[in-house]
N, C-alpha and C positions, 0 to 999 in steps of 0.2 A: 499493399503487399505486406503480409504479416512477417514478423521476425520469426525465424525458425530455430528450433533447438537442434544444433548439430550433433550427430552421433559421436560417441567417444572414438578416438582414433586407434583404439586397441580393445582387446577383450576385457570384460569386467574384472577378471582375476589376474590380469597381466602385470600389475604392480605389486601383487602380494609377495611377501607379508608387510612391506612398508605401508601399502594402502590396500586394504582388503576389497574383495568383490562387494561385500555388503556396504562398505563405505562408499565405493564408487556408484553403486546402484542408488543409494540414498542421496548422495551429493549431486550426481548428475540428473537422475530421474525425478527427484523431488525438489531440491533446492534450486538448481539451475533452471529447471523447467518452470518453477514458480516465478522466477525473475522474468523469463521470457513471456509467460502468460500475462503477468501484470503489466509488462510493457505494452503488449499488444492490446490489452483492454484499455489502457490509457490513451493510446494513439488512434483507436478506432474512430472513424468519422471526423478526424481532424486533418489539418494540413500536413501532419507528419505520417499519415497513414501509409504513404508510399516511400517514406524516407529510409535511408540506410540507418543502421544502428548508430554509426558514428555521428550522423546528422542529428539523430534523436538525442544523443548524449549532449552534443554541443548546444542544441536548442534548449534543453532542460537546464543546462548550466547557465546559459545566458539569461533565461527567464526566472531563475531561482526556483524552479519547480523541483523541490527536493524528492518528492515521491517518485516522479518519473526519472529523475537523475539516478536515484539509488537503484531502481530496478533495471534500467537500461545499462548503466555502468557495470552493475554486477553481472548482467548477462554477458557483456563483453569480456570482463575480467575472467570469468569462468571458462569461456571458450579459449582464451589465450592460455590459461592455466593448463587445460587438458593437453594442449599442444606443446606446452613447456615440459611435459613429462613423456617418458618413453620406457618400454619394458626393459631395455638394455642400453644403458648409457655408454657413450663413447667419450672421447676427449676432443675439444675444439682444435682446429688446425688453421693454417694460413693466416689471413689478415685478422680474423677474430682472435686467435691465440696471441698474435703479436700485440694487439691492442689490449688484451687482458693483462699480459705480462708487463706492458708499459704502464698500465694504470694501477696494478696491484703488486707488482714485483715478481709474482709467480702465479701459476695456475692454481696451486694449492691454496694460496691466499684468498682467491675468489670464493671458494667454498667456505673457508673459515669466516670470511666477512658476512656472507649470506647467513650462515648459522648464527653468528654473533648478533647481527641485527634482527634476525627473525626471532631469536630467543628473547632479546631485550624488548621487543615491541609490546606495548601495553594494549591489551584487549584485542578487538578484531581488526583485521586489515590484511595487508599484503607486503611481501618483501620482493623487490624488483631488481633485476640487472638492467641498467639503463644506459644508452649511449647518448652523450651530449657532445656532438662533433666527433672528434677522434677519441675523446676520453670516455671511459666506462666507469660507472659508479654503482654502488648498491644503495638503494633508497627504499624507505618505508612509506606506505600510505595507510590511512585509517579508513575503516568502514568500506564504502564503495568508491572512494577516490581512485582515479584511473589515469593511465597514460594513453588512453585511446585517442585523446585530442591533446594538442599542445605541441611545443617545439621538441621535447625530448622523445627519443625513440626507444620503446621497451624492447628488450631482447629476450628475457625470461621472467617468469614470476612464480612465486610459491604462495599458496593460500595459507593465511594464518588464522582464519576463523576456526573456532573449535570444531565445527561440523566436518572440517577437512580431515581431522585426525582423532577425534575423541573416542570413537568406537574401537579404534585399534590401539591407541596409545594413552587413553584416559587424559589426564592433565599434563602428560609429559611431552610438551611441544618440542623440546630439544631432541628427544628420541626420534620423533617423526622427521624433523629437519635433517638429522644425521643420515637417516635411511634414504630420504629423497635425494639429498645432495650427493651422496656417495654412489648411488646406483641408478637414479631415474631422471636426471636432468637431460633434456633433449638438446644437445649441443648442435645438432644439424639444424634444428629449428632456430636456435640462437644465431647461427651463422647466416641463415636466410634473412633474419630480421636485421642483422648488422649490415648486410650487403644491400638490402632493398632501399629504394628511394621512398621515403615516407614511412608510415606506420602500417603494420599488418592490419588487414581489414576483416571484419566478421564475415563468415561465409553465408551465402544465401542471397 
C-alpha cells in the first residue's frame, strides 16, 4: 500500500498573507509530494511495501538508512505541519491551557519561546511544542529529525526550512514566525494531540 499525499486541510490561499497560495502550492504540491514519491519508490517490492509511514520511519532509523529516513520522516513532518496550521487561530483551553501555563508561566510565553527558538535555529529544521508527561517544552530538530517515533508526544510544529517562507518573507524567518504564531497555530489540533493516547498518525 503506497503512502499517500494528504490534501491540505484548507484552501491554498487560506493562510495568506503569512503564507501565500504560491508558497503552499509549491511546498505541498512539490516538496511534500517529492518526499512521498521518494518514500514509495524506496519501499516498492520490499517488506515495507505495506507498512505504515511510522513503521517505515522506525525501520529506516533502526537500519541507518538515511535516504529512506529523510524522505519518510519529512513526509510525516510536513503532514503534521499542515495540521498544525489553521486559517483562524483560537486560544487553547482546558487541560492544555493549564499545562502550558504550568510549563511556561503564561500562554503568551509559549509563543515567545517558539519564536525565540525558531529564530535561533541554525539552518534547516523544525521547532516543536512537545509533551513529555505533564510537562510541555519547545524543542528544535535539525533537517528531517522527527517526533513521529519515540517517547515524546508532539503537539504542534513549525517548519523552519527556507522553502516554507522564502517566497513570502525572503530571509526574514522571524517575520514568518511572528505571523504564523500570532494568527495561524491550530490549538484545536494541539489539544487533540495533548489528549490522545500515543502520537498522531499519518493519514491513509
